[in-house]
PDB file of N, CA, C and O in Angstrom:
ATOM      1  N   UNK A   1      60.534  93.144 108.773  1.00  0.00           N
ATOM      2  CA  UNK A   1      62.163  92.969 109.217  1.00  0.00           C
ATOM      3  C   UNK A   1      62.721  93.240 107.958  1.00  0.00           C
ATOM      4  O   UNK A   1      62.054  93.490 106.953  1.00  0.00           O
ATOM      5  N   UNK A   2      64.142  93.184 108.023  1.00  0.00           N
ATOM      6  CA  UNK A   2      64.813  92.847 106.680  1.00  0.00           C
ATOM      7  C   UNK A   2      66.123  91.835 106.799  1.00  0.00           C
ATOM      8  O   UNK A   2      66.939  91.936 107.715  1.00  0.00           O
ATOM      9  N   UNK A   3      66.173  91.255 106.178  1.00  0.00           N
ATOM     10  CA  UNK A   3      66.875  89.689 106.242  1.00  0.00           C
ATOM     11  C   UNK A   3      68.849  90.562 106.369  1.00  0.00           C
ATOM     12  O   UNK A   3      69.866  90.022 106.804  1.00  0.00           O
ATOM     13  N   UNK A   4      68.752  91.396 106.035  1.00  0.00           N
ATOM     14  CA  UNK A   4      70.234  91.916 105.646  1.00  0.00           C
ATOM     15  C   UNK A   4      70.698  93.264 106.484  1.00  0.00           C
ATOM     16  O   UNK A   4      71.837  93.730 106.466  1.00  0.00           O
ATOM     17  N   UNK A   5      69.375  93.881 107.353  1.00  0.00           N
ATOM     18  CA  UNK A   5      69.696  94.639 107.888  1.00  0.00           C
ATOM     19  C   UNK A   5      69.087  96.197 107.240  1.00  0.00           C
ATOM     20  O   UNK A   5      68.026  96.001 106.648  1.00  0.00           O
ATOM     21  N   UNK A   6      69.478  97.529 107.225  1.00  0.00           N
ATOM     22  CA  UNK A   6      68.953  98.789 106.971  1.00  0.00           C
ATOM     23  C   UNK A   6      70.165  98.911 105.902  1.00  0.00           C
ATOM     24  O   UNK A   6      71.372  98.718 106.052  1.00  0.00           O
ATOM     25  N   UNK A   7      69.529  99.240 104.947  1.00  0.00           N
ATOM     26  CA  UNK A   7      70.507  99.685 103.596  1.00  0.00           C
ATOM     27  C   UNK A   7      70.955 100.946 103.836  1.00  0.00           C
ATOM     28  O   UNK A   7      70.303 101.949 104.126  1.00  0.00           O
ATOM     29  N   UNK A   8      72.285 100.789 103.672  1.00  0.00           N
ATOM     30  CA  UNK A   8      73.798 101.987 104.056  1.00  0.00           C
ATOM     31  C   UNK A   8      73.700 103.024 102.737  1.00  0.00           C
ATOM     32  O   UNK A   8      73.946 102.600 101.608  1.00  0.00           O
ATOM     33  N   UNK A   9      73.442 103.976 102.903  1.00  0.00           N
ATOM     34  CA  UNK A   9      73.132 105.065 101.587  1.00  0.00           C
ATOM     35  C   UNK A   9      74.969 105.556 101.768  1.00  0.00           C
ATOM     36  O   UNK A   9      75.007 106.786 101.758  1.00  0.00           O
ATOM     37  N   UNK A  10      75.786 105.214 101.855  1.00  0.00           N
ATOM     38  CA  UNK A  10      76.440 105.393 100.783  1.00  0.00           C
ATOM     39  C   UNK A  10      77.489 104.857 100.139  1.00  0.00           C
ATOM     40  O   UNK A  10      77.587 103.630 100.142  1.00  0.00           O
ATOM     41  N   UNK A  11      78.665 105.805  99.335  1.00  0.00           N
ATOM     42  CA  UNK A  11      78.992 105.383  98.197  1.00  0.00           C
ATOM     43  C   UNK A  11      79.656 103.749  98.108  1.00  0.00           C
ATOM     44  O   UNK A  11      80.207 103.510  99.183  1.00  0.00           O
ATOM     45  N   UNK A  12      79.722 102.999  97.495  1.00  0.00           N
ATOM     46  CA  UNK A  12      80.999 102.083  97.190  1.00  0.00           C
ATOM     47  C   UNK A  12      81.706 102.014  96.508  1.00  0.00           C
ATOM     48  O   UNK A  12      82.847 101.730  96.871  1.00  0.00           O
ATOM     49  N   UNK A  13      81.358 102.273  94.919  1.00  0.00           N
ATOM     50  CA  UNK A  13      82.214 102.028  93.737  1.00  0.00           C
ATOM     51  C   UNK A  13      83.373 103.101  93.578  1.00  0.00           C
ATOM     52  O   UNK A  13      84.506 102.806  93.196  1.00  0.00           O
ATOM     53  N   UNK A  14      82.975 104.324  93.900  1.00  0.00           N
ATOM     54  CA  UNK A  14      83.830 105.791  93.385  1.00  0.00           C
ATOM     55  C   UNK A  14      84.874 105.607  94.948  1.00  0.00           C
ATOM     56  O   UNK A  14      85.903 104.937  94.855  1.00  0.00           O
ATOM     57  N   UNK A  15      84.598 106.076  95.943  1.00  0.00           N
ATOM     58  CA  UNK A  15      86.204 105.698  96.609  1.00  0.00           C
ATOM     59  C   UNK A  15      86.844 104.991  96.593  1.00  0.00           C
ATOM     60  O   UNK A  15      87.967 105.183  97.059  1.00  0.00           O
ATOM     61  N   UNK A  16      86.428 103.596  95.963  1.00  0.00           N
ATOM     62  CA  UNK A  16      87.187 102.243  96.356  1.00  0.00           C
ATOM     63  C   UNK A  16      88.118 101.812  94.761  1.00  0.00           C
ATOM     64  O   UNK A  16      88.825 100.825  94.559  1.00  0.00           O
ATOM     65  N   UNK A  17      87.665 103.378  93.467  1.00  0.00           N
ATOM     66  CA  UNK A  17      88.208 103.317  92.345  1.00  0.00           C
ATOM     67  C   UNK A  17      89.878 103.026  92.618  1.00  0.00           C
ATOM     68  O   UNK A  17      90.432 102.015  92.185  1.00  0.00           O
ATOM     69  N   UNK A  18      90.455 103.893  93.268  1.00  0.00           N
ATOM     70  CA  UNK A  18      91.767 104.065  92.711  1.00  0.00           C
ATOM     71  C   UNK A  18      92.301 102.765  93.311  1.00  0.00           C
ATOM     72  O   UNK A  18      93.271 102.298  92.713  1.00  0.00           O
ATOM     73  N   UNK A  19      91.760 101.939  94.613  1.00  0.00           N
ATOM     74  CA  UNK A  19      92.115 100.807  95.080  1.00  0.00           C
ATOM     75  C   UNK A  19      92.126  99.546  93.490  1.00  0.00           C
ATOM     76  O   UNK A  19      92.945  98.883  92.855  1.00  0.00           O
ATOM     77  N   UNK A  20      91.113  99.745  93.492  1.00  0.00           N
ATOM     78  CA  UNK A  20      90.379  98.879  92.175  1.00  0.00           C
ATOM     79  C   UNK A  20      91.860  98.882  90.731  1.00  0.00           C
ATOM     80  O   UNK A  20      92.251  97.975  89.996  1.00  0.00           O
ATOM     81  N   UNK A  21      92.296 100.325  90.869  1.00  0.00           N
ATOM     82  CA  UNK A  21      93.302 100.547  89.613  1.00  0.00           C
ATOM     83  C   UNK A  21      94.246 100.267  90.115  1.00  0.00           C
ATOM     84  O   UNK A  21      94.997  99.927  89.201  1.00  0.00           O
ATOM     85  N   UNK A  22      94.970 100.136  91.440  1.00  0.00           N
ATOM     86  CA  UNK A  22      96.276  99.950  92.043  1.00  0.00           C
ATOM     87  C   UNK A  22      96.583  98.082  92.043  1.00  0.00           C
ATOM     88  O   UNK A  22      97.696  97.558  92.023  1.00  0.00           O
ATOM     89  N   UNK A  23      95.218  97.347  92.074  1.00  0.00           N
ATOM     90  CA  UNK A  23      95.184  96.148  92.002  1.00  0.00           C
ATOM     91  C   UNK A  23      95.577  95.753  90.973  1.00  0.00           C
ATOM     92  O   UNK A  23      96.471  94.908  90.963  1.00  0.00           O
ATOM     93  N   UNK A  24      94.970  96.295  89.663  1.00  0.00           N
ATOM     94  CA  UNK A  24      94.818  95.662  88.694  1.00  0.00           C
ATOM     95  C   UNK A  24      96.229  96.070  88.178  1.00  0.00           C
ATOM     96  O   UNK A  24      96.995  95.321  87.572  1.00  0.00           O
ATOM     97  N   UNK A  25      96.456  97.371  88.511  1.00  0.00           N
ATOM     98  CA  UNK A  25      97.886  97.499  87.974  1.00  0.00           C
ATOM     99  C   UNK A  25      99.596  96.636  88.605  1.00  0.00           C
ATOM    100  O   UNK A  25     100.627  96.345  87.999  1.00  0.00           O
ATOM    101  N   UNK A  26      99.189  96.481  90.003  1.00  0.00           N
ATOM    102  CA  UNK A  26      99.736  95.222  90.640  1.00  0.00           C
ATOM    103  C   UNK A  26      99.917  93.914  90.068  1.00  0.00           C
ATOM    104  O   UNK A  26     100.932  93.236  89.905  1.00  0.00           O
ATOM    105  N   UNK A  27      98.565  93.690  89.768  1.00  0.00           N
ATOM    106  CA  UNK A  27      98.431  91.676  88.727  1.00  0.00           C
ATOM    107  C   UNK A  27      99.330  92.150  87.563  1.00  0.00           C
ATOM    108  O   UNK A  27     100.323  91.563  87.134  1.00  0.00           O
ATOM    109  N   UNK A  28      98.907  93.095  87.211  1.00  0.00           N
ATOM    110  CA  UNK A  28      99.579  93.019  85.488  1.00  0.00           C
ATOM    111  C   UNK A  28     101.150  92.658  85.896  1.00  0.00           C
ATOM    112  O   UNK A  28     101.728  91.640  85.514  1.00  0.00           O
ATOM    113  N   UNK A  29     101.768  93.751  86.798  1.00  0.00           N
ATOM    114  CA  UNK A  29     103.029  93.851  86.825  1.00  0.00           C
ATOM    115  C   UNK A  29     103.955  92.501  87.172  1.00  0.00           C
ATOM    116  O   UNK A  29     104.931  92.061  86.564  1.00  0.00           O
ATOM    117  N   UNK A  30     103.209  91.948  88.516  1.00  0.00           N
ATOM    118  CA  UNK A  30     103.242  90.183  88.852  1.00  0.00           C
ATOM    119  C   UNK A  30     103.497  89.435  87.644  1.00  0.00           C
ATOM    120  O   UNK A  30     104.466  88.764  87.288  1.00  0.00           O
ATOM    121  N   UNK A  31     102.284  89.741  87.047  1.00  0.00           N
ATOM    122  CA  UNK A  31     101.840  88.154  85.820  1.00  0.00           C
ATOM    123  C   UNK A  31     103.460  89.199  84.369  1.00  0.00           C
ATOM    124  O   UNK A  31     104.130  88.399  83.716  1.00  0.00           O
ATOM    125  N   UNK A  32     103.705  90.419  84.195  1.00  0.00           N
ATOM    126  CA  UNK A  32     104.906  90.606  83.416  1.00  0.00           C
ATOM    127  C   UNK A  32     105.847  89.755  84.418  1.00  0.00           C
ATOM    128  O   UNK A  32     106.194  88.640  84.028  1.00  0.00           O
ATOM    129  N   UNK A  33     106.138  90.058  85.264  1.00  0.00           N
ATOM    130  CA  UNK A  33     107.398  89.972  85.966  1.00  0.00           C
ATOM    131  C   UNK A  33     107.621  88.128  85.903  1.00  0.00           C
ATOM    132  O   UNK A  33     108.674  87.583  85.572  1.00  0.00           O
ATOM    133  N   UNK A  34     106.672  87.597  86.207  1.00  0.00           N
ATOM    134  CA  UNK A  34     106.707  85.726  86.136  1.00  0.00           C
ATOM    135  C   UNK A  34     106.902  85.605  84.606  1.00  0.00           C
ATOM    136  O   UNK A  34     107.840  84.893  84.248  1.00  0.00           O
ATOM    137  N   UNK A  35     106.160  86.190  83.668  1.00  0.00           N
ATOM    138  CA  UNK A  35     106.810  85.605  82.410  1.00  0.00           C
ATOM    139  C   UNK A  35     107.979  85.586  82.080  1.00  0.00           C
ATOM    140  O   UNK A  35     108.600  84.547  81.855  1.00  0.00           O
ATOM    141  N   UNK A  36     108.490  86.837  81.996  1.00  0.00           N
ATOM    142  CA  UNK A  36     110.097  87.084  82.004  1.00  0.00           C
ATOM    143  C   UNK A  36     110.858  86.221  82.700  1.00  0.00           C
ATOM    144  O   UNK A  36     111.782  85.665  82.106  1.00  0.00           O
ATOM    145  N   UNK A  37     110.623  85.951  84.057  1.00  0.00           N
ATOM    146  CA  UNK A  37     111.842  85.313  84.605  1.00  0.00           C
ATOM    147  C   UNK A  37     111.504  84.091  84.306  1.00  0.00           C
ATOM    148  O   UNK A  37     112.507  83.422  84.056  1.00  0.00           O
ATOM    149  N   UNK A  38     109.981  83.177  84.173  1.00  0.00           N
ATOM    150  CA  UNK A  38     110.073  81.951  83.787  1.00  0.00           C
ATOM    151  C   UNK A  38     110.661  81.697  82.074  1.00  0.00           C
ATOM    152  O   UNK A  38     110.817  80.555  81.641  1.00  0.00           O
ATOM    153  N   UNK A  39     110.910  82.798  81.321  1.00  0.00           N
ATOM    154  CA  UNK A  39     112.089  82.488  80.238  1.00  0.00           C
ATOM    155  C   UNK A  39     113.470  83.159  80.092  1.00  0.00           C
ATOM    156  O   UNK A  39     114.147  83.671  79.201  1.00  0.00           O
ATOM    157  N   UNK A  40     113.548  82.904  81.394  1.00  0.00           N
ATOM    158  CA  UNK A  40     115.228  83.056  81.467  1.00  0.00           C
ATOM    159  C   UNK A  40     115.764  81.823  81.198  1.00  0.00           C
ATOM    160  O   UNK A  40     115.089  80.809  81.013  1.00  0.00           O
ATOM    161  N   UNK A  41     117.322  81.901  81.162  1.00  0.00           N
ATOM    162  CA  UNK A  41     118.275  80.824  80.403  1.00  0.00           C
ATOM    163  C   UNK A  41     118.149  79.732  82.073  1.00  0.00           C
ATOM    164  O   UNK A  41     118.160  78.507  81.960  1.00  0.00           O
ATOM    165  N   UNK A  42     118.067  80.230  83.132  1.00  0.00           N
ATOM    166  CA  UNK A  42     117.689  78.967  84.078  1.00  0.00           C
ATOM    167  C   UNK A  42     116.747  77.980  84.572  1.00  0.00           C
ATOM    168  O   UNK A  42     116.852  77.002  85.311  1.00  0.00           O
ATOM    169  N   UNK A  43     115.327  78.802  83.630  1.00  0.00           N
ATOM    170  CA  UNK A  43     114.443  78.178  83.575  1.00  0.00           C
ATOM    171  C   UNK A  43     113.997  77.734  82.556  1.00  0.00           C
ATOM    172  O   UNK A  43     113.103  76.891  82.638  1.00  0.00           O
ATOM    173  N   UNK A  44     114.485  78.165  81.261  1.00  0.00           N
ATOM    174  CA  UNK A  44     113.834  77.983  80.049  1.00  0.00           C
ATOM    175  C   UNK A  44     113.345  76.073  80.001  1.00  0.00           C
ATOM    176  O   UNK A  44     112.197  75.729  79.720  1.00  0.00           O
ATOM    177  N   UNK A  45     114.430  75.095  80.319  1.00  0.00           N
ATOM    178  CA  UNK A  45     114.410  74.193  80.317  1.00  0.00           C
ATOM    179  C   UNK A  45     113.850  72.956  81.301  1.00  0.00           C
ATOM    180  O   UNK A  45     113.767  71.741  81.121  1.00  0.00           O
ATOM    181  N   UNK A  46     113.322  74.291  83.023  1.00  0.00           N
ATOM    182  CA  UNK A  46     112.634  73.393  84.075  1.00  0.00           C
ATOM    183  C   UNK A  46     111.368  73.013  83.372  1.00  0.00           C
ATOM    184  O   UNK A  46     110.863  73.818  82.589  1.00  0.00           O
ATOM    185  N   UNK A  47     110.704  71.601  83.640  1.00  0.00           N
ATOM    186  CA  UNK A  47     109.808  70.419  83.025  1.00  0.00           C
ATOM    187  C   UNK A  47     108.683  71.753  84.239  1.00  0.00           C
ATOM    188  O   UNK A  47     107.614  71.614  83.644  1.00  0.00           O
ATOM    189  N   UNK A  48     108.518  72.276  84.823  1.00  0.00           N
ATOM    190  CA  UNK A  48     107.492  73.116  85.752  1.00  0.00           C
ATOM    191  C   UNK A  48     106.718  74.328  85.035  1.00  0.00           C
ATOM    192  O   UNK A  48     105.781  75.045  85.387  1.00  0.00           O
ATOM    193  N   UNK A  49     107.730  74.225  83.559  1.00  0.00           N
ATOM    194  CA  UNK A  49     108.157  75.905  83.330  1.00  0.00           C
ATOM    195  C   UNK A  49     106.664  75.374  81.794  1.00  0.00           C
ATOM    196  O   UNK A  49     106.959  74.804  80.744  1.00  0.00           O
ATOM    197  N   UNK A  50     105.133  75.834  82.232  1.00  0.00           N
ATOM    198  CA  UNK A  50     104.331  75.802  81.035  1.00  0.00           C
ATOM    199  C   UNK A  50     104.850  75.861  79.491  1.00  0.00           C
ATOM    200  O   UNK A  50     104.620  75.020  78.623  1.00  0.00           O
ATOM    201  N   UNK A  51     105.644  77.119  79.355  1.00  0.00           N
ATOM    202  CA  UNK A  51     106.270  77.584  77.906  1.00  0.00           C
ATOM    203  C   UNK A  51     107.444  76.114  77.768  1.00  0.00           C
ATOM    204  O   UNK A  51     107.626  75.755  76.605  1.00  0.00           O
ATOM    205  N   UNK A  52     107.917  75.606  78.452  1.00  0.00           N
ATOM    206  CA  UNK A  52     109.173  74.401  78.024  1.00  0.00           C
ATOM    207  C   UNK A  52     108.545  73.723  77.256  1.00  0.00           C
ATOM    208  O   UNK A  52     107.369  73.400  77.426  1.00  0.00           O
ATOM    209  N   UNK A  53     109.482  73.307  75.980  1.00  0.00           N
ATOM    210  CA  UNK A  53     109.047  72.126  75.285  1.00  0.00           C
ATOM    211  C   UNK A  53     108.994  70.516  75.842  1.00  0.00           C
ATOM    212  O   UNK A  53     109.853  69.942  76.512  1.00  0.00           O
ATOM    213  N   UNK A  54     107.597  69.939  75.303  1.00  0.00           N
ATOM    214  CA  UNK A  54     107.590  68.705  76.188  1.00  0.00           C
ATOM    215  C   UNK A  54     108.725  67.801  75.495  1.00  0.00           C
ATOM    216  O   UNK A  54     109.212  68.230  74.449  1.00  0.00           O
ATOM    217  N   UNK A  55     109.148  66.647  75.985  1.00  0.00           N
ATOM    218  CA  UNK A  55     109.822  65.398  74.862  1.00  0.00           C
ATOM    219  C   UNK A  55     109.008  65.015  74.301  1.00  0.00           C
ATOM    220  O   UNK A  55     109.357  64.826  73.135  1.00  0.00           O
ATOM    221  N   UNK A  56     107.620  64.665  74.554  1.00  0.00           N
ATOM    222  CA  UNK A  56     106.773  63.840  73.816  1.00  0.00           C
ATOM    223  C   UNK A  56     105.889  64.631  73.198  1.00  0.00           C
ATOM    224  O   UNK A  56     105.007  65.306  73.730  1.00  0.00           O
ATOM    225  N   UNK A  57     106.261  64.485  71.549  1.00  0.00           N
ATOM    226  CA  UNK A  57     105.580  65.491  70.525  1.00  0.00           C
ATOM    227  C   UNK A  57     104.361  65.141  70.647  1.00  0.00           C
ATOM    228  O   UNK A  57     103.470  65.975  70.807  1.00  0.00           O
ATOM    229  N   UNK A  58     104.121  63.709  70.584  1.00  0.00           N
ATOM    230  CA  UNK A  58     102.918  62.976  69.813  1.00  0.00           C
ATOM    231  C   UNK A  58     101.792  62.798  70.777  1.00  0.00           C
ATOM    232  O   UNK A  58     100.771  62.169  70.500  1.00  0.00           O
ATOM    233  N   UNK A  59     102.033  63.401  71.966  1.00  0.00           N
ATOM    234  CA  UNK A  59     101.437  63.333  73.411  1.00  0.00           C
ATOM    235  C   UNK A  59      99.864  64.810  73.320  1.00  0.00           C
ATOM    236  O   UNK A  59      99.166  65.030  74.309  1.00  0.00           O
TER     237      UNK A  59
END
């Protein structure tokens, strides 16, 4: 008696490769867009921006 049931003899990685590639491309695009938009004039001095200069240099 098997704990996880019968083995499934089908392929998993090969048919899913286009979906993994598309996911990586979408994540790269979203990251690039977020970085570009966080450096615009509107959000450059926003305290929530991780790239903003902090006022306390000794901290």
